[in-house]
C-alpha positions as CSV (number, residue, x, y, z in Angstrom):
1,X,54.8,72.3,-52.6
2,X,51.4,71.7,-53.6
3,X,49.0,70.7,-51.0
4,X,48.7,66.8,-51.5
5,X,44.2,66.9,-52.2
6,X,42.8,63.6,-51.0
7,X,39.7,62.7,-52.4
8,X,36.2,62.7,-50.1
9,X,35.5,59.8,-48.5
10,X,31.5,58.8,-48.9
11,X,30.3,56.9,-46.2
12,X,27.6,54.7,-47.7
13,X,25.4,52.4,-45.7
14,X,24.5,49.3,-47.8
15,X,20.9,47.7,-47.1
16,X,21.6,44.2,-47.1
17,X,19.1,41.6,-49.0
18,X,15.1,40.9,-47.0
19,X,15.8,37.8,-46.1
20,X,19.4,38.4,-44.8
21,X,17.4,41.3,-42.7
22,X,15.0,39.5,-41.4
23,X,17.6,36.8,-40.2
24,X,19.2,39.1,-38.5
25,X,16.2,41.0,-36.9
26,X,14.7,37.2,-36.3
27,X,17.7,36.6,-34.3
28,X,18.0,39.7,-32.5
29,X,14.2,39.6,-31.4
30,X,14.6,36.2,-30.3
31,X,17.5,36.6,-28.0
32,X,15.2,39.7,-26.0
33,X,13.2,36.4,-24.9
34,X,15.9,34.1,-23.9
35,X,15.4,34.9,-20.2
36,X,11.4,34.8,-20.2
37,X,10.0,32.7,-23.0
38,X,9.3,30.2,-20.1
39,X,6.4,32.7,-18.5
40,X,5.3,33.9,-22.2
41,X,4.5,30.4,-23.0
42,X,2.5,29.5,-19.8
43,X,0.7,32.9,-19.5
44,X,-0.1,31.9,-23.4
45,X,-1.5,29.0,-22.5
46,X,-3.4,30.0,-19.7
47,X,-5.7,32.7,-20.8
48,X,-7.4,30.5,-23.8
49,X,-7.8,27.3,-21.6
50,X,-9.6,29.4,-19.4
51,X,-11.5,30.5,-22.0
52,X,-12.4,27.2,-23.0
53,X,-13.4,26.0,-19.8
54,X,-15.7,29.2,-18.7
55,X,-17.2,29.3,-22.3
56,X,-18.4,25.9,-22.4
57,X,-20.4,26.0,-19.8
58,X,-22.8,28.0,-22.3
59,X,-22.6,26.0,-25.2
60,X,-24.1,22.2,-25.4
61,X,-24.2,21.6,-29.1
62,X,-21.0,20.2,-31.1
63,X,-21.4,23.4,-33.4
64,X,-21.0,25.9,-30.4
65,X,-18.2,23.7,-28.8
66,X,-16.3,24.1,-32.2
67,X,-16.9,27.7,-32.1
68,X,-15.5,27.6,-28.3
69,X,-12.2,25.9,-29.1
70,X,-11.2,27.5,-33.0
71,X,-12.3,31.3,-31.4
72,X,-9.7,31.0,-28.5
73,X,-6.9,29.7,-30.7
74,X,-7.8,32.9,-32.9
75,X,-8.1,35.0,-29.9
76,X,-4.5,33.8,-29.0
77,X,-3.2,34.1,-32.4
78,X,-4.6,37.7,-33.9
79,X,-5.3,39.5,-30.7
80,X,-2.8,38.4,-28.9
81,X,-0.1,38.9,-31.4
82,X,-1.2,42.3,-31.8
83,X,-1.5,43.4,-28.3
84,X,2.2,41.8,-27.8
85,X,3.2,43.9,-31.1
86,X,1.8,47.3,-30.1
87,X,3.5,46.8,-26.0
88,X,7.4,45.6,-27.6
89,X,6.9,48.5,-29.7
90,X,6.1,51.3,-27.0
91,X,9.1,49.8,-24.9
92,X,11.5,50.0,-28.1
93,X,10.3,53.5,-28.7
94,X,10.7,54.4,-24.8
95,X,14.3,52.9,-24.4
96,X,15.1,54.2,-27.5
97,X,15.6,51.0,-29.8
98,X,13.5,52.4,-32.2
99,X,15.9,55.7,-32.1
100,X,18.9,52.6,-33.1
101,X,17.1,50.6,-35.7
102,X,16.4,53.9,-37.6
103,X,20.6,54.2,-37.8
104,X,20.3,50.9,-39.4
105,X,19.8,50.1,-43.1
106,X,16.6,48.1,-42.5
107,X,13.3,48.3,-43.6
108,X,10.7,49.0,-41.6
109,X,8.5,46.6,-42.7
110,X,10.9,43.9,-42.1
111,X,11.4,44.7,-38.1
112,X,7.8,44.4,-38.0
113,X,8.1,41.2,-39.6
114,X,11.0,40.1,-37.2
115,X,8.6,41.3,-34.3
116,X,5.7,39.0,-35.3
117,X,7.0,36.3,-36.2
118,X,9.2,35.5,-32.7
119,X,5.6,35.9,-31.1
120,X,4.7,33.2,-33.6
121,X,6.9,30.8,-32.5
122,X,7.1,31.4,-29.4
123,X,3.3,31.0,-29.1
124,X,3.4,27.8,-31.1
125,X,3.4,25.8,-28.2
126,X,0.7,27.4,-25.9
127,X,-1.5,27.2,-29.4
128,X,-0.6,23.4,-30.1
129,X,-1.5,22.5,-26.1
130,X,-5.0,24.9,-26.4
131,X,-6.0,23.0,-29.1
132,X,-5.2,19.2,-27.8
133,X,-6.4,20.6,-24.4
134,X,-9.8,21.8,-26.0
135,X,-10.1,19.1,-28.2
136,X,-10.0,16.4,-25.2
137,X,-11.9,18.5,-23.0
138,X,-14.8,19.4,-25.3
139,X,-15.0,16.1,-27.1
140,X,-14.1,17.7,-30.2
141,X,-12.4,15.7,-33.0
142,X,-10.0,16.9,-35.1
143,X,-8.6,16.7,-38.1
144,X,-5.5,18.5,-39.1
145,X,-5.3,19.1,-43.0
146,X,-1.4,20.1,-44.0
147,X,-2.8,23.6,-44.7
148,X,-3.1,24.6,-41.4
149,X,0.6,25.0,-41.3
150,X,-0.3,27.9,-44.1
151,X,-3.5,29.1,-41.8
152,X,-1.8,29.6,-38.1
153,X,0.8,32.1,-39.5
154,X,-2.1,33.9,-40.9
155,X,-4.0,34.2,-38.4
156,X,-1.6,36.2,-36.1
157,X,-0.2,38.4,-39.5
158,X,-3.3,40.6,-40.2
159,X,-2.7,43.3,-37.0
160,X,1.1,43.1,-37.1
161,X,1.4,46.3,-38.4
162,X,-1.6,47.7,-36.9
163,X,-0.1,47.0,-33.0
164,X,3.2,48.3,-34.3
165,X,1.2,51.5,-35.4
166,X,-0.1,52.0,-32.0
167,X,2.9,50.6,-30.1
168,X,4.7,53.4,-32.0
169,X,1.9,56.6,-31.6
170,X,0.2,56.1,-28.5
171,X,0.8,58.4,-25.7
172,X,1.6,55.9,-22.6
173,X,1.5,52.2,-22.7
174,X,-1.5,52.3,-21.1
175,X,-3.5,54.3,-24.0
176,X,-1.7,51.7,-25.8
177,X,-3.5,48.5,-24.0
178,X,-6.9,50.4,-24.3
179,X,-6.8,50.6,-28.1
180,X,-5.6,46.9,-28.4
181,X,-8.0,45.6,-25.6
182,X,-10.8,48.1,-27.6
183,X,-10.1,46.6,-31.1
184,X,-10.3,43.1,-29.3
185,X,-13.6,43.4,-28.0
186,X,-15.0,45.1,-31.5
187,X,-13.7,42.4,-34.0
188,X,-14.5,38.7,-31.2
189,X,-18.3,40.8,-31.3
190,X,-18.2,41.0,-35.1
191,X,-19.2,38.4,-36.9
192,X,-18.7,34.3,-36.2
193,X,-15.6,34.0,-34.0
194,X,-16.3,32.6,-30.9
195,X,-20.5,32.3,-31.0
196,X,-22.0,30.6,-34.5
197,X,-23.6,32.9,-36.2
198,X,-27.3,31.4,-35.7
199,X,-27.1,32.5,-32.3
200,X,-26.3,36.6,-33.6
201,X,-28.4,39.6,-35.0
202,X,-28.0,39.7,-38.9
203,X,-26.2,43.2,-38.7
204,X,-23.0,41.7,-36.7
205,X,-22.7,39.0,-39.3
206,X,-22.9,41.2,-41.8
207,X,-20.3,43.8,-40.1
208,X,-18.6,40.6,-39.4
209,X,-17.5,41.2,-42.9
210,X,-14.7,43.5,-42.4
211,X,-13.3,42.3,-39.5
212,X,-9.7,39.4,-40.1
213,X,-11.5,37.3,-37.0
214,X,-14.5,35.8,-39.4
215,X,-12.2,34.6,-41.9
216,X,-9.4,33.5,-39.9
217,X,-12.0,31.6,-37.2
218,X,-13.4,30.1,-40.6
219,X,-10.4,28.8,-42.4
220,X,-8.8,27.5,-38.8
221,X,-12.3,25.8,-38.4
222,X,-11.7,24.3,-42.1
223,X,-8.4,23.2,-41.6
224,X,-8.5,21.8,-37.7
225,X,-11.8,20.2,-37.6
226,X,-13.2,19.7,-41.7
227,X,-14.6,19.8,-43.8
228,X,-12.6,22.1,-46.0
229,X,-15.0,24.3,-48.5
230,X,-14.6,26.8,-50.9
231,X,-14.8,29.2,-48.4
232,X,-11.4,28.8,-47.6
233,X,-9.6,29.9,-50.7
234,X,-11.6,33.4,-50.1
235,X,-10.6,33.3,-45.8
236,X,-6.8,33.1,-47.5
237,X,-7.2,35.4,-50.0
238,X,-8.6,38.1,-47.4
239,X,-6.1,37.4,-44.4
240,X,-3.5,37.9,-46.7
241,X,-4.9,41.0,-48.0
242,X,-5.4,42.4,-44.2
243,X,-1.8,41.6,-44.0
244,X,-0.8,43.3,-47.2
245,X,-2.5,46.4,-45.9
246,X,-1.5,46.3,-42.2
247,X,2.3,45.9,-43.3
248,X,1.7,48.4,-45.8
249,X,0.2,51.2,-43.4
250,X,2.9,50.3,-40.9
251,X,5.5,51.1,-43.9
252,X,4.4,54.5,-45.1
253,X,3.1,55.9,-41.4
254,X,5.2,54.7,-38.6
255,X,7.7,57.0,-38.0
256,X,11.1,55.9,-36.3
257,X,11.8,58.7,-34.3
258,X,8.3,59.2,-32.6
259,X,8.8,60.9,-28.3
């Protein structure tokens, strides 16, 4: 009697559509913060409010106060998101979560996008409070344009991929934090983000064209306070370009199994 030969069983991991991957990962990320989101919102409110209060002491004209308000919102969205993403990826690497995600049929850039979107959603209450408090405290009337719904997430996206790379490759959490802080301080000083352009030397204004913070601050000023000019189209294009490059670098360079 001939032995029965069974066909080889192939175990294939089918990838879900990108939107399905994003939805599942976003739910996972949001569930991570179900016990601590209140403290995250609170700290996200305190830091920019203290920045507004302290910097207002050195700003006396309306233009300078406008830069103080929008610059602190950009600081919270752009650089706050950078710090949160890199910290989260450091943690996931240390506890083996990245190794687990590496076994799943998901795209790396989708994971980064889910992490970033979860932090954006959790930061929205603090951003709203910062804008309302800042406008009242500084006496700056705001006239939000509907385009601000596009600008706010765009202000958080450009450095998300960079944060993922830092969190994956930094040897220690302290090293990752130092790199993020260096990027934050460097980009804040380049270009008119918190300080008006007529208070900055020419070489910093020129270098500011290389920083996404410059374009984020410009776009936020136009859509939050006005008026909207043709510069907004350039700001949106540059922010999208920085975001795409950031995610492309993360997808190409980020190693799931970095130790």
